[in-house]
N, C-alpha and C positions, 0 to 999 in steps of 0.2 A: 395309663402312664404314657402310651404312645400318643394319645391326644394331646397331653400336656406338652411333650416334646414338640410336636408339630406346631402348637400354638406359640411356644417360645421361639421356634425357628422362624415363624412368619411375622413375628412382632418386630416392627421397625421403628419403634419409638425411641430406642437408644441412638439411632443414627441421627435423628434430629438434633439431639444434645451434642453429638460430636460435631455436626456441621456448624451449630452455633458457636461452639468453642473455637473452632478453626477460623470462623469469621470474625470472632472477637479478637483473637490473637493477631490477625492481619490488621485489623483496624488500630489495635494498640501500637503495633510496629509503625505504622504510617504516622500516627499521632505523635509518638515519641520522637521520630525522626524529624518531623516538621517542627516541633518545639525545640529541639536541639539546634536545628538550623536557624530558626528565627531567633532563638535566645542568644546565639553568639553574635548574630548581626545587630540585634537590639543592643547588646552590650557595648559593641563598638560605637554605635550611634550615640548612646548616652555618654560614653567616655569622651567623644569628641565635642558634644555640647557642654559637658562640664568643663572641658579645657577651654573652650571659647568663652565661657562666662567668667573665668578667672582671669 
């Protein structure tokens, strides 16, 4: 039983999953922020082009 607890204590595979989850969350925040910023600017550009065509 003591050996099992020592093996569980030394097991670091769960940390890898947590690190990947944090990295994925940061990347998603950056992507969503960029898309929102570019999306609003693109909408203004398309509106200006549509107004000029008419």
